[in-house]
GUDREN-88088 format. One line per field, with one value per residue: x, z, y of N, C-alpha, C, CB in turn; residue in one letter; residue number from 1. Coordinates in steps of 0.001 Angstrom, whole numbers, padded with zeros to 6 digits. Each point is the difference from the previous one (the first is absolute). Glycine has a CB too. Layout:
nc1: X/... .
nc3: Z/... .
nc2: Y/... .
cac1: X/... .
cac3: Z/... .
cac2: Y/... .
cc1: X/... .
cc3: Z/... .
cc2: Y/... .
cbc1: X/... .
cbc3: Z/... .
cbc2: Y/... .
residu: A/... .
num: NUM/... .
This chain:
nc1: 110421/-001950/001321/001043/-002664/-000368/003263/-000778/002724/000125/-000686/002429/002001/-001290/001141/002971/001263/001374/-002301/002359/-001490/-002602/001556/001684/-002724/-001279/002647/-003298/000068/000544/001559/-003116/-000618/001511/-001780/-002785/000705/000731/-002834/-001710/001515/-000566/-003482/002441/002447/000614/002453/001138/000941/001216/-002415/-001360/-002766/-000789/-002234/-001525/002555/002106/000096/002059/-002395/002184/-001835/-002392/001609/001153/-003180/001771/-002912/003595/-002377/-002023/-000120/-000191/002579 .
nc3: 036881/-001117/001836/-002581/002089/-003214/-000737/000041/-000516/002720/001673/-001242/000926/002915/000694/-001380/001355/002792/000099/-002043/-002070/-000109/-000857/-002351/-001366/-000081/-001205/000115/003365/001493/001887/-000268/-001522/002204/002263/-001412/-000106/003044/000861/-001685/001254/003001/000562/001918/-001904/001453/-001900/003193/-000395/-001995/-002647/002220/-001840/003274/-000354/001140/001302/-000983/-002483/-001872/-001919/001157/002439/-001881/-001973/002429/001248/001589/001834/000459/000847/001610/002165/-003434/001006 .
nc2: 078065/-002336/-002027/-001108/-001475/-000356/-000992/-003557/001440/001447/-002609/-001723/002268/000268/-002867/000316/002682/000313/002102/-000211/-001809/001817/002533/-001515/-000914/002932/002362/000612/-000592/002789/-001854/000820/-002704/-001724/001179/-000568/-003058/-000149/001150/-002068/-002479/000798/001125/000023/001770/002705/000432/-000587/002753/-002321/000560/-002626/-000721/000458/-002237/002442/-001561/002495/-002264/001634/-000441/-002001/-000857/-000714/-001843/-001803/-000584/002725/001401/000925/002341/-001919/-001851/-000933/-002056 .
cac1: 000734/-000818/000702/-000085/-000489/-000762/000885/000511/001433/000734/-000144/000856/001353/-000008/000233/001218/001191/000206/-000533/000961/-000047/-001304/-000016/000909/-000680/-001133/000562/-001037/-000751/000701/000054/-001294/-000954/000381/-000415/-001469/-000389/000380/-000944/-001301/000141/000187/-000793/000393/001419/000370/001430/000484/000911/001187/-000488/-000183/-001398/-000309/-001381/-000482/000619/001383/000880/000299/-000646/000808/-000271/-001341/000013/000759/-000685/000864/-000393/000967/-000165/-001214/-000309/-000788/000814 .
cac3: -000033/000309/000129/-001193/000471/-001031/-001104/000370/-000286/000994/001313/000032/000222/001316/001000/-000301/-000030/001077/-000333/-000886/-001304/-000597/-000479/-001149/-001126/-000383/000292/-000133/001257/001073/001287/000646/-000539/000589/001409/000040/-000267/001191/001077/-000341/000104/001413/000694/001362/000052/-000105/-000095/001189/-000265/-000729/-001288/000119/000109/001273/000323/001125/001232/000029/-000720/-001376/-001015/-000174/001135/-000143/-001110/000453/001142/001162/000695/001085/000671/000807/000697/-000887/-000555 .
cac2: -001244/-001165/-001269/-000839/-001298/-000700/-000356/-001327/-000117/000785/-000613/-001194/000512/000642/-001044/-000757/000854/000969/001324/000657/-000658/000292/001386/000067/-000645/000852/001328/001017/000056/000697/-000684/000260/-000968/-001286/000022/-000043/-001383/-000780/000322/-000580/-001445/-000337/001015/000332/000319/001409/000286/000690/001121/-000452/-000488/-001437/-000398/-000653/-000328/000807/-000489/000458/-000921/000374/-000831/-001206/-000888/-000554/-000943/-001164/-000587/000247/001235/000153/001289/-000007/-001254/-000879/-001077 .
cc1: -000934/000877/-000147/-000443/-000711/000833/000712/001501/000834/-000071/000831/001444/000131/000328/001341/001275/000125/-000571/000911/-000049/-001322/-000013/000963/-000655/-001154/000377/-001023/-000894/000833/000026/-001311/-001051/000290/-000499/-001510/-000503/000294/-001000/-001379/000027/000048/-000671/000538/001474/000227/001511/000428/000998/001246/-000372/-000089/-001483/-000208/-001490/-000417/000654/001450/000970/000253/-000727/000767/-000251/-001351/-000024/000759/-000677/000762/-000358/000948/-000110/-001181/-000216/-000796/000785/000315 .
cc3: 000415/000176/-001304/000361/-001080/-001211/000353/-000210/001036/001375/000118/000267/001377/001093/-000198/000143/001265/-000457/-001008/-001405/-000710/-000591/-001166/-001246/-000545/000296/-000128/001238/001066/001260/000747/-000490/000547/001439/000151/-000225/001209/001132/-000267/000179/001457/000873/001350/000116/-000148/-000147/001253/-000392/-000765/-001332/-000041/000138/001289/000091/001176/001312/000141/-000730/-001416/-000954/-000169/001137/-000150/-001110/000356/001167/001295/000618/001184/000745/000941/000653/-000865/-000491/000973 .
cc2: -001134/-001240/-000780/-001418/-000809/-000400/-001316/-000137/000745/-000654/-001278/000422/000634/-001015/-000709/000822/000834/001340/000697/-000598/000289/001411/000209/-000585/000843/001449/001131/000091/000708/-000853/000189/-000988/-001399/-000073/-000032/-001418/-000866/000254/-000601/-001519/-000447/001053/000430/000382/001500/000108/000737/001099/-000401/-000652/-001534/-000303/-000772/-000299/000879/-000401/000455/-000905/000507/-000929/-001311/-000993/-000672/-001041/-001277/-000713/000200/001354/000201/001334/-000048/-001357/-000965/-001205/-001079 .
cbc1: 002179/-001921/-000397/001796/-000220/-001968/000325/-002214/-000525/-000479/-002298/-001545/000239/-001697/-002469/-001354/-000160/002095/-001064/001470/001517/-001110/-000610/001967/000634/-001694/002188/000047/-001226/-000688/002491/000585/-000241/002038/002063/-000098/000433/002446/001262/-000417/001205/002178/-001903/-001766/000530/-002004/-000096/-000343/-000842/001174/001000/002276/-000223/001933/000247/-002161/-001514/-000530/-000863/002243/-000855/001747/001405/-000995/-000141/002079/-000986/001872/-002456/001494/000999/-000992/000027/-001285/000936 .
cbc3: 000505/-001281/002510/-001087/002238/000762/-000640/-000586/-002437/-001308/000160/-001610/-002457/-000819/000152/-001539/-002483/000831/002282/001978/000867/001642/002303/001552/000968/000469/-000798/-002458/-000592/-000974/000097/000218/-002089/-001492/000541/-000832/-002447/-000670/000435/-001629/-002189/-000526/-001169/000793/-000941/001384/-002526/001372/002054/002188/-001081/001064/-002505/001097/-000841/-001187/-000093/002129/001377/000691/-001180/-001208/001468/000824/-001586/-000766/-001527/-001025/-000702/-001293/-001961/-001507/002135/-000704/-001500 .
cbc2: 001201/001006/-000042/001382/001011/001257/002465/-000927/-000210/002082/000975/-001222/000383/001672/-000309/-001372/000080/-001211/000167/000482/-001804/-001563/000745/-000159/-002206/-001860/-000855/-000381/-002136/002208/000327/002434/001393/-000126/001265/002365/000321/000110/002121/001880/-000015/-001165/-000927/-001544/-002260/000695/000094/-002103/001040/-000332/002031/-000261/-000074/001179/-002407/000278/-001968/001049/-001924/000893/002064/001354/001446/002155/001925/001132/-001665/-001392/-000264/-001479/001176/001726/001253/001990/001615 .
residu: M/T/D/F/L/N/D/E/E/K/M/A/D/F/H/A/L/S/K/Q/D/F/L/S/S/Y/S/Y/L/T/E/T/E/Y/N/L/T/R/M/E/L/N/N/S/M/Y/L/D/N/S/N/T/W/R/M/E/C/G/C/T/E/A/N/V/L/D/G/N/H/N/V/C/K/N/G .
num: 1/2/3/4/5/6/7/8/9/10/11/12/13/14/15/16/17/18/19/20/21/22/23/24/25/26/27/28/29/30/31/32/33/34/35/36/37/38/39/40/41/42/43/44/45/46/47/48/49/50/51/52/53/54/55/56/57/58/59/60/61/62/63/64/65/66/67/68/69/70/71/72/73/74/75 .
């Protein structure tokens, strides 16, 4: 399995669509390929036990993108 970082069309949709909508639009891609791309794009992120993307500091991806580090002391 590989990521799709070099596919401009997919990456535009990757940023614009929710994970569910993206995977529905590209039904031939697997969730693993989506996750590999997310990990490559966000080197310091990981999936926690509840399948939530988190930064190394513990903040969720949504908190970081919103500039709201509410879990760690970086905010």
